[in-house]
C-alpha positions as CSV (number, residue, x, y, z in Angstrom):
1,M,92.9,142.0,123.9
2,S,94.9,139.3,122.1
3,S,95.5,135.8,123.4
4,P,99.3,136.2,123.6
5,R,98.8,139.2,125.8
6,F,96.7,137.2,128.2
7,A,99.2,134.3,128.1
8,Q,102.0,136.7,129.3
9,I,100.0,137.3,132.4
10,T,98.2,134.0,133.0
11,W,101.1,131.6,132.5
12,P,103.3,133.1,135.2
13,L,100.3,133.3,137.5
14,F,99.5,129.6,136.8
15,R,103.1,128.7,137.7
16,I,103.1,130.8,140.9
17,V,99.8,129.4,142.1
18,I,100.8,125.7,141.4
19,G,104.2,126.3,143.2
20,L,102.5,127.9,146.2
21,L,99.9,125.2,146.6
22,F,102.5,122.4,146.2
23,A,104.8,124.1,148.8
24,C,101.9,124.3,151.2
25,H,101.5,120.5,151.0
26,G,105.2,120.2,151.9
27,L,104.8,122.7,154.8
28,S,101.8,120.7,156.1
29,S,103.7,117.4,156.1
30,L,107.1,118.6,157.2
31,F,106.0,121.0,160.0
32,G,102.4,120.1,160.8
33,L,101.1,123.4,159.4
34,F,97.7,123.8,157.8
35,G,96.3,120.8,159.6
36,G,99.4,118.7,159.4
37,S,99.9,115.4,157.6
38,R,96.6,114.0,156.5
39,G,94.7,116.3,158.8
40,T,96.3,115.0,162.0
41,G,97.9,118.2,163.0
42,E,101.2,116.4,163.2
43,P,104.2,116.4,160.8
44,V,105.4,113.2,159.1
45,P,108.2,111.7,161.2
46,V,111.7,112.7,159.9
47,G,113.1,110.2,157.4
48,T,109.9,108.2,156.9
49,W,109.8,106.6,153.4
50,P,108.2,107.9,151.2
51,G,106.2,110.5,153.1
52,W,108.9,112.7,154.5
53,Y,110.9,112.7,151.3
54,A,107.9,113.5,149.3
55,A,107.1,116.4,151.6
56,L,110.7,117.7,151.2
57,I,110.3,117.5,147.4
58,Q,107.0,119.3,147.7
59,L,108.4,122.1,149.7
60,V,111.6,122.7,147.8
61,C,110.3,122.2,144.3
62,G,107.2,124.2,145.1
63,L,109.2,127.1,146.3
64,L,111.6,126.9,143.3
65,V,108.7,126.7,140.8
66,L,106.9,129.6,142.7
67,A,110.1,131.8,142.4
68,G,110.8,130.6,138.8
69,L,114.3,129.5,139.7
70,V,115.7,126.3,138.0
71,T,112.0,125.9,137.1
72,R,112.3,123.1,134.5
73,P,114.4,120.6,136.7
74,A,112.3,121.4,139.7
75,A,109.1,120.8,137.8
76,I,110.3,117.5,136.3
77,L,111.2,116.3,139.8
78,A,107.8,117.4,141.2
79,S,106.0,115.8,138.3
80,G,107.8,112.5,138.8
81,S,107.1,112.5,142.5
82,M,103.4,113.0,141.9
83,A,103.4,110.3,139.2
84,Y,105.0,108.0,141.7
85,A,102.4,108.9,144.3
86,Y,99.6,108.2,141.9
87,F,100.8,104.9,140.6
88,V,102.2,103.5,143.9
89,V,99.7,104.8,146.4
90,H,96.5,105.6,144.6
91,Q,96.2,103.5,141.4
92,P,96.1,100.1,143.1
93,N,92.8,101.2,144.7
94,G,91.0,101.8,141.4
95,L,91.7,102.6,137.8
96,L,90.5,106.2,137.6
97,P,91.7,109.1,139.8
98,I,88.1,109.8,140.9
99,E,87.8,106.2,142.1
100,N,91.1,106.0,144.0
101,G,91.5,109.4,145.5
102,G,94.4,110.3,143.2
103,V,92.9,113.4,141.5
104,A,95.4,115.8,143.2
105,P,98.5,113.8,142.4
106,A,97.3,113.4,138.8
107,L,96.6,117.1,138.4
108,Y,99.9,118.1,140.0
109,S,101.9,115.6,137.9
110,W,100.4,116.9,134.6
111,S,100.6,120.6,135.7
112,F,104.3,120.3,136.5
113,L,105.0,118.4,133.3
114,I,103.4,121.3,131.4
115,I,105.5,123.8,133.4
116,A,108.6,121.8,132.6
117,A,107.8,121.9,128.9
118,F,107.0,125.6,128.6
119,G,109.3,127.0,131.2
120,A,108.9,129.7,133.9
121,G,107.7,132.6,131.8
122,S,108.4,136.2,132.1
123,W,107.8,136.8,135.8
124,S,110.6,134.5,137.1
125,L,114.1,134.5,138.4
126,D,115.1,132.3,135.4
127,A,114.0,135.1,133.1
128,L,115.7,137.8,135.2
129,I,119.0,135.8,135.2
130,G,118.7,135.3,131.4
131,Q,118.2,139.0,130.8
132,R,121.3,139.9,133.0
133,R,123.4,137.3,131.2
134,T,122.4,138.7,127.8
135,A,123.1,142.3,128.9
136,E,126.5,141.4,130.4
137,S,127.7,139.3,127.5
138,P,130.3,141.2,125.4
139,A,129.4,141.9,121.8
140,E,131.1,139.7,119.3
141,P,133.9,141.6,117.5
142,V,133.1,142.5,113.9
143,A,135.6,141.0,111.5
144,E,137.6,143.8,109.7
145,R,137.5,143.9,105.9
146,V,140.9,143.9,104.3
């Protein structure tokens, strides 16, 4: 099998898995699911800066990236929020992610940046909407020769 054939399968799967995992972080912090915020079993209090807002971004952007809907803007917002988390929360504790506990934010930030650059791929609502727009657009009239 050729590499492009694998890419048509693996790229959408990569986007879906990253979106799902990111949304799970949001569910954990917003609703206390999956062990809650930082393993406490409790959600982040509503309106708490930056935790509650970060969790909201994680849930919404994770679901949008998972579905492949407005993927690029959602991925840019998610990437930026993870870059913020890395530089504000983790980086002051050490230079490298392995030292400061910032491996997950660094990986999410770069993953979402790549998703923003390459787009959603074939298995996405963005692709479906694009196909329908193309199919519904009227053909341009052919100029008559005089």
